[in-house]
N, C-alpha and C positions, 0 to 999 in steps of 0.2 A: 364698882370699887376699883380703883387703879392699883396695879401692882408695881408701878414704876417707882423706883427708889431714887430720891433726890440725891444728886451728887453733893458731896461735902467739901467745903473749902476751908482752909485754915489761914490764920494770920501768922506773922513771923515771930510773935511773942513766944516765950518759953514759960510755962506750957502754952500752946497755941489755943486760941479761941476758934471754935468750929461753927460754920455757917452753911445755910443752903438758900438757894434762890427760890422764893415762893411766888413771885410775880414779876412779869416783864411787860413793859408798855413802851411802844415806840412813840416818842414825842418829838416836837420840833428840835432839831439839832442833836438828837441822841436817843438814848434809851434810859428809862427810869426803871431800876431794878430794886425789888424789895428783898432784903436779906433777913433771915430768921436765925437766931443763935440756936445751935443744937445741943451744946453741952450744959447749958444752964438757962433757966427762964430769963428772958430779957426782951424788951419791946422790939418788935421788928423795925427795921430802919430802911428808908429809901435812899438809894445812891443814884446819882445822875452820872451816866457815862456818855461823854460827848462823841459825836460822829468823828471828830478828829482823833480821839483816843482809839476808836475802833479801826481807823484807817492806818494807824501806825503799823510798822512791820513786825510787831511782836505778837506772840501767841497769846499772851495774857495782858489784861488791863490791871494795873495796881491801884488800889484805893485804900485810903487810910482805914485802919480797923477802928470802927466807932466805939467798941468797948474799951480799947486802949486809950483812945482820945478822951473818952469820958473820965478815965482815971488819970489823965494828965500825961500819958505816954504817947507822943506823936510820931515816933519813928517806926512804928509797926504797920505793916500793910497786909491786905488780903489780895491774893492773886486770883483773879477771875478769868478763866479761859474765855476768849471771844466767842467760841462756838456755843458755850453754855449761855452766855449773855444774850446771844441772838437766836437761840433755839425757839422755834415755833412762831417767830415774828414774821409778818409780811415784809418783803424787801422795801 
């Protein structure tokens, strides 16, 4: 049994929605990341992060919050640290 605690990420909504990364897979031209909502039951969602996004000079990759988008609010984003996105993946 793993004692590792998954890092939590929040979107910019008030109150924020909380997520954790449950899976990462390197695919052609990027990484497919599966996020699970922590604060309420909600289906897990796959987000594609392109290689170009990972090569940008920022520490975080910003992706639209799928909970907000499902509710019609498109201006909120989840900040995903690049080191968390790439953790455990082969180069």
